[in-house]
C-alpha positions as a printed NumPy array, in Angstrom:
array([[  0.   ,   0.   ,   0.   ],
       [  1.449,   3.362,  -1.031],
       [  0.802,   6.262,   1.304],
       [  1.868,   9.794,   0.54 ],
       [  2.301,  12.383,   3.202],
       [  4.825,  14.358,   5.196],
       [  6.733,  12.679,   7.999],
       [  7.464,  14.025,  11.464],
       [  9.589,  13.145,  14.44 ],
       [  7.26 ,  13.752,  17.342],
       [  8.649,  14.748,  20.733],
       [  6.166,  13.761,  23.397],
       [  7.021,  14.917,  26.893],
       [  5.357,  15.854,  30.139],
       [  6.021,  19.56 ,  30.496],
       [  5.365,  22.343,  32.954],
       [  3.151,  25.265,  32.068],
       [  6.273,  27.391,  31.715],
       [  7.033,  25.938,  28.271],
       [  3.601,  26.961,  27.022],
       [  4.01 ,  30.438,  28.494],
       [  7.491,  31.042,  27.044],
       [  6.495,  30.007,  23.536],
       [  2.938,  31.324,  23.612],
       [  1.326,  27.909,  23.244],
       [ -2.3  ,  27.312,  24.184],
       [ -3.844,  24.255,  25.768],
       [ -5.476,  21.813,  23.329],
       [ -4.315,  23.791,  20.302],
       [ -2.459,  22.919,  17.083],
       [ -0.258,  25.437,  15.29 ],
       [  2.495,  25.65 ,  12.69 ],
       [  5.869,  26.718,  14.047],
       [  7.128,  30.235,  13.451],
       [ 10.798,  31.186,  13.585],
       [ 10.524,  31.993,  17.292],
       [  9.362,  28.433,  17.991],
       [ 12.264,  26.603,  16.342],
       [ 14.481,  26.45 ,  19.472],
       [ 11.658,  24.632,  21.28 ],
       [ 12.334,  21.361,  19.46 ],
       [ 15.95 ,  21.102,  20.554],
       [ 15.031,  22.206,  24.07 ],
       [ 12.441,  19.465,  24.401],
       [ 14.922,  16.91 ,  23.147],
       [ 17.178,  17.741,  26.078],
       [ 14.436,  16.83 ,  28.566],
       [ 14.812,  13.633,  30.505],
       [ 12.271,  11.079,  29.353],
       [ 11.554,  12.622,  25.952],
       [ 10.127,  10.043,  23.546],
       [ 10.605,  10.01 ,  19.779],
       [  7.825,   8.574,  17.633],
       [  7.432,   8.289,  13.895],
       [  4.462,  10.549,  13.306],
       [  2.483,  12.597,  10.84 ],
       [ -1.138,  11.775,  10.   ],
       [ -0.602,   9.189,   7.285],
       [  2.427,   7.616,   8.886],
       [  0.462,   7.254,  12.127],
       [ -2.297,   5.471,  10.242],
       [  0.262,   3.176,   8.627],
       [  1.83 ,   2.362,  11.988],
       [ -1.529,   1.297,  13.39 ],
       [ -2.53 ,  -0.631,  10.262],
       [  0.787,  -2.469,  10.358],
       [  0.365,  -3.253,  14.067],
       [ -3.128,  -4.664,  13.605],
       [ -2.375,  -6.6  ,  10.43 ],
       [  0.061,  -8.818,  12.362],
       [  1.857,  -9.513,   9.079],
       [  5.284,  -8.184,   8.031],
       [  5.644,  -5.698,   5.18 ],
       [  1.95 ,  -4.87 ,   4.981],
       [  2.46 ,  -1.113,   4.656],
       [  4.731,   1.163,   2.634],
       [  5.101,   4.888,   3.265],
       [  6.678,   7.655,   1.185],
       [  7.415,  11.231,   2.123],
       [ 10.26 ,  13.725,   2.279],
       [ 12.814,  14.215,   5.083],
       [ 16.133,  15.964,   5.573],
       [ 19.589,  14.454,   5.788],
       [ 19.903,  14.994,   9.53 ],
       [ 19.702,  13.395,  12.963],
       [ 15.922,  13.695,  13.166],
       [ 15.649,  11.955,   9.796],
       [ 17.747,   9.069,  11.064],
       [ 15.616,   8.775,  14.195],
       [ 12.43 ,   8.897,  12.133],
       [ 13.542,   6.11 ,   9.818],
       [ 14.609,   3.974,  12.763],
       [ 11.326,   4.463,  14.636],
       [  9.133,   3.796,  11.593],
       [ 10.998,   0.644,  10.63 ],
       [ 10.905,  -0.535,  14.262],
       [  7.103,  -0.798,  14.108],
       [  7.19 ,  -2.576,  10.754],
       [  6.412,   0.232,   8.303],
       [  8.546,   0.032,   5.16 ],
       [  9.664,   3.609,   4.497],
       [ 11.047,   4.955,   1.233],
       [ 11.775,   8.603,   1.895],
       [ 12.827,  11.296,  -0.499],
       [ 15.814,  13.18 ,   0.967],
       [ 16.03 ,  16.961,   0.727],
       [ 19.481,  18.526,   0.576],
       [ 18.628,  21.801,   2.318],
       [ 15.467,  21.487,   4.41 ],
       [ 15.482,  19.771,   7.803],
       [ 13.284,  16.819,   8.695],
       [  9.815,  17.923,   9.744],
       [  9.203,  17.831,  13.48 ],
       [  6.131,  18.03 ,  15.661],
       [  6.264,  18.607,  19.403],
       [  3.418,  17.521,  21.625],
       [  3.594,  19.123,  25.068],
       [  1.28 ,  17.424,  27.528],
       [  0.329,  19.231,  30.737],
       [ -2.162,  17.309,  32.812],
       [ -5.03 ,  16.375,  30.505],
       [ -4.248,  19.168,  28.021],
       [ -1.834,  19.116,  25.118],
       [ -0.323,  21.623,  22.734],
       [  0.833,  20.439,  19.316],
       [  3.26 ,  22.498,  17.249],
       [  4.615,  21.407,  13.871],
       [  7.6  ,  22.546,  11.828],
       [  6.903,  21.022,   8.417],
       [ 10.258,  21.858,   6.762],
       [ 11.203,  19.02 ,   4.353],
       [  7.732,  17.518,   4.751],
       [  6.524,  20.205,   2.33 ],
       [  9.104,  19.282,  -0.303],
       [  8.022,  15.897,  -1.685],
       [  8.038,  15.905,  -5.485],
       [  6.586,  13.599,  -8.101],
       [ 10.131,  12.835,  -9.301],
       [ 10.539,  10.527,  -6.315],
       [  7.312,   8.734,  -7.115],
       [  8.297,   8.336, -10.776],
       [ 11.526,   6.501, -10.003],
       [ 11.172,   2.92 , -11.202],
       [ 11.79 ,   1.37 ,  -7.791],
       [  9.05 ,   3.501,  -6.236],
       [  6.512,   3.311,  -9.036],
       [  6.884,  -0.474,  -8.966],
       [  5.675,  -0.299,  -5.359],
       [  2.63 ,   1.653,  -6.492],
       [  1.854,  -0.977,  -9.093],
       [  2.277,  -3.81 ,  -6.595],
       [  0.012,  -2.193,  -3.984],
       [ -3.726,  -2.862,  -3.867],
       [ -4.836,  -0.075,  -1.542],
       [ -3.793,   3.588,  -1.381],
       [ -4.367,   6.027,   1.455],
       [ -3.433,   9.695,   1.605],
       [ -4.18 ,  12.472,   4.061],
       [ -5.685,  15.654,   2.682],
       [ -2.672,  17.556,   4.004],
       [ -0.726,  16.264,   1.007],
       [ -2.936,  18.379,  -1.254],
       [ -0.761,  21.281,  -0.091],
       [  2.42 ,  19.484,  -1.179],
       [  2.15 ,  17.496,  -4.432],
       [ -1.26 ,  17.315,  -6.137],
       [  0.346,  15.782,  -9.286],
       [  1.445,  12.785,  -7.187],
       [ -2.08 ,  12.38 ,  -5.861],
       [ -3.598,  12.464,  -9.322],
       [ -1.064,   9.981, -10.687],
       [ -1.853,   7.435,  -7.976],
       [ -5.596,   8.067,  -8.199],
       [ -5.634,   7.459, -11.937],
       [ -3.593,   4.292, -11.552],
       [ -5.983,   3.007,  -8.883],
       [ -8.924,   3.708, -11.198],
       [ -7.401,   1.957, -14.204],
       [ -6.366,  -1.077, -12.135],
       [ -9.675,  -1.277, -10.214],
       [ -7.877,  -0.779,  -6.891],
       [ -9.001,   1.193,  -3.831],
       [ -7.99 ,   4.849,  -3.466],
       [ -8.698,   6.563,  -0.125],
       [ -8.336,  10.084,   1.184],
       [ -8.894,  12.017,   4.412],
       [-10.253,  15.567,   4.656],
       [ -7.684,  15.99 ,   7.456],
       [ -8.48 ,  19.55 ,   8.585],
       [-11.09 ,  22.254,   7.96 ],
       [ -8.558,  24.493,   6.183],
       [ -8.113,  21.914,   3.424],
       [-11.706,  22.399,   2.257],
       [-11.497,  26.138,   2.83 ],
       [ -8.256,  26.919,   1.016],
       [ -7.395,  23.877,  -1.115],
       [-10.786,  23.092,  -2.581],
       [ -9.557,  23.017,  -6.181],
       [ -7.008,  20.173,  -5.82 ],
       [ -9.358,  18.409,  -3.382],
       [-12.192,  18.341,  -5.899],
       [ -9.818,  17.342,  -8.707],
       [ -8.908,  14.237,  -6.69 ],
       [-12.42 ,  13.521,  -5.377],
       [-13.69 ,  11.632,  -8.475],
       [-11.002,   9.008,  -7.846],
       [-11.729,   8.62 ,  -4.117],
       [-13.373,   5.305,  -3.251],
       [-13.393,   5.865,   0.525],
       [-13.321,   9.306,   2.159],
       [-12.548,   9.838,   5.851],
       [-13.03 ,  12.885,   8.054],
       [-14.302,  14.089,  11.409],
       [-17.316,  16.251,  12.211],
       [-15.553,  19.623,  11.998],
       [-13.917,  18.675,   8.699],
       [-17.27 ,  17.47 ,   7.368],
       [-18.927,  20.769,   8.274],
       [-16.124,  22.757,   6.623],
       [-16.491,  20.633,   3.49 ],
       [-20.259,  21.216,   3.517],
       [-19.694,  24.96 ,   3.689],
       [-17.148,  24.889,   0.855],
       [-19.537,  22.848,  -1.292],
       [-22.623,  24.923,  -0.429],
       [-24.463,  21.828,   0.789],
       [-26.583,  24.066,   3.017],
       [-26.524,  21.758,   6.033],
       [-24.558,  21.029,   9.192],
       [-26.185,  17.633,   9.702],
       [-23.345,  15.109,   9.513],
       [-25.487,  12.327,   8.058],
       [-26.812,  14.59 ,   5.327],
       [-23.306,  15.854,   4.561],
       [-22.079,  12.268,   4.291],
       [-24.864,  11.38 ,   1.864],
       [-24.193,  14.429,  -0.32 ],
       [-20.46 ,  13.735,  -0.29 ],
       [-20.93 ,  10.111,  -1.293],
       [-23.101,  11.242,  -4.201],
       [-20.489,  13.595,  -5.702],
       [-19.292,  12.65 ,  -9.219],
       [-17.053,   9.601,  -9.332],
       [-14.996,   8.232, -12.21 ],
       [-15.92 ,   4.61 , -11.466],
       [-19.673,   4.878, -11.042],
       [-19.918,   1.116, -10.609],
       [-18.25 ,   1.409,  -7.211],
       [-20.191,   3.926,  -5.092],
       [-18.059,   6.073,  -2.795],
       [-17.995,   5.152,   0.893],
       [-17.88 ,   8.062,   3.347],
       [-16.675,   7.662,   6.927],
       [-17.148,  10.547,   9.381],
       [-16.046,  10.153,  12.992],
       [-17.51 ,  12.358,  15.724],
       [-15.345,  11.895,  18.789],
       [-17.471,  10.274,  21.493],
       [-20.545,  10.324,  19.232],
       [-21.343,   7.514,  16.769],
       [-19.315,   7.147,  13.58 ],
       [-21.392,   7.9  ,  10.489],
       [-20.947,   5.666,   7.452],
       [-22.517,   5.976,   4.016],
       [-22.253,   2.808,   1.95 ],
       [-24.307,   2.191,  -1.191],
       [-26.319,   5.327,  -0.486],
       [-27.382,   4.187,   2.993],
       [-26.452,   5.846,   6.298],
       [-25.426,   3.695,   9.264],
       [-24.226,   4.843,  12.679],
       [-21.75 ,   2.871,  14.782],
       [-21.256,   3.672,  18.482],
       [-17.712,   4.165,  19.764],
       [-16.252,   2.312,  22.734],
       [-17.072,   4.281,  25.91 ],
       [-14.291,   5.417,  28.219],
       [-14.221,   5.121,  31.975],
       [-13.382,   8.125,  34.128],
       [ -9.674,   8.859,  34.037],
       [ -8.912,   6.676,  30.999],
       [ -8.478,   9.541,  28.532],
       [ -4.809,  10.511,  28.279],
       [ -4.229,  12.095,  24.866],
       [ -6.537,  12.468,  21.862],
       [ -3.628,  13.235,  19.527],
       [ -3.586,  10.624,  16.754],
       [ -7.017,   9.176,  17.563],
       [ -8.389,   9.882,  14.079],
       [ -5.26 ,   8.47 ,  12.454],
       [ -5.564,   5.361,  14.641],
       [ -9.189,   4.904,  13.587],
       [ -8.125,   4.967,   9.945],
       [ -5.293,   2.521,  10.639],
       [ -7.64 ,   0.091,  12.331],
       [-10.171,   0.445,   9.522],
       [ -7.517,  -0.201,   6.868],
       [ -6.12 ,  -3.24 ,   8.689],
       [ -9.43 ,  -5.019,   8.199],
       [-10.222,  -3.605,   4.769],
       [ -7.049,  -5.079,   3.271],
       [ -8.128,  -8.441,   4.656],
       [-11.411,  -8.004,   2.775],
       [-13.564,  -7.798,   5.885],
       [-16.929,  -5.997,   5.56 ],
       [-17.254,  -2.327,   6.453],
       [-18.899,  -2.918,   9.869],
       [-15.859,  -4.958,  10.909],
       [-13.529,  -2.251,   9.584],
       [-15.352,   0.333,  11.702],
       [-15.27 ,  -1.919,  14.769],
       [-11.497,  -2.251,  14.464],
       [-11.134,   1.468,  13.823],
       [-12.989,   2.221,  17.046],
       [-10.855,  -0.323,  18.886],
       [ -7.635,   1.281,  17.629],
       [ -8.747,   4.802,  18.536],
       [ -9.763,   3.579,  21.984],
       [ -6.291,   2.115,  22.535],
       [ -4.446,   5.237,  21.377],
       [ -6.364,   7.794,  23.451],
       [ -5.454,   5.931,  26.635],
       [ -1.748,   6.524,  25.936],
       [  0.516,   9.525,  25.303],
       [  1.122,   9.965,  21.581],
       [  0.175,   7.517,  18.843],
       [  1.572,   4.453,  20.621],
       [  0.276,   0.976,  21.267],
       [  1.123,  -2.268,  23.121],
       [  3.439,  -4.816,  21.551],
       [  0.521,  -6.96 ,  20.386],
       [ -3.131,  -6.057,  19.805],
       [ -5.952,  -7.938,  21.521],
       [ -8.562,  -7.135,  18.883],
       [-10.838, -10.102,  18.242]])
């Protein structure tokens, strides 16, 4: 499975409020790093107990899919990193959990980094994309990499990559269409629909399965002038958008946090409840949506029906939110 997205080394650490104050970070917020934030990453790395994780939305999903597949070499990931220490750590961490990585290396930009500062039950996420924004279709076109595309049967990409290399997305989408394979995308964030609607809608006709959460669904509805904030209605309208392969109706999957997951399959809406949490079990919601996708994909590639894919997605998200960062036990107990 080919997955295209940026890649991050994530520094997850328990931090005092002073870090948030010094760098102007807010609780439960996500921002892109400015120049004044750059020293933060090295400072966090000096902290005792700092943990490095291979991260980024798509790479998180691949980690979880690989974990739940229980089979070696199930997932392949491509993205762009720098020739630096963080890049070496990233490669090591991704390979350690079984994801086969084939990075493009940038000569000038540093490896993208994301720092997650957890204070009590709150977290602040700050990302320095750097080389993650530099992936080019040239890497994809290399014979060794395009052969991987041809060999894969399923393709998943986060909507964030629409800001990086739309030509790569279109190339993979068209291949998936011609070979009758499954091409999947995630809306990823409200700003994608707001500011990158053109490349999003260019790719949409090739999308067989679309993922998103409730806020992303509402932003998409606004961008498309659907005239509704009802998640089920948005899902139905999204599934009905033009599709190149009309013989395979689009499946839409919208998560809603603690509320039921909304699925549209063959024009029908179904809701699936999530696994409830006990008091005190919630640790960190970062990566929960990525984990859901990873769990979903792990069953899809085994040709299980959609209800089973959703059940595993909910299981994976439930595991991840009880831990700091997108991490998981050595072996899953999903049955």
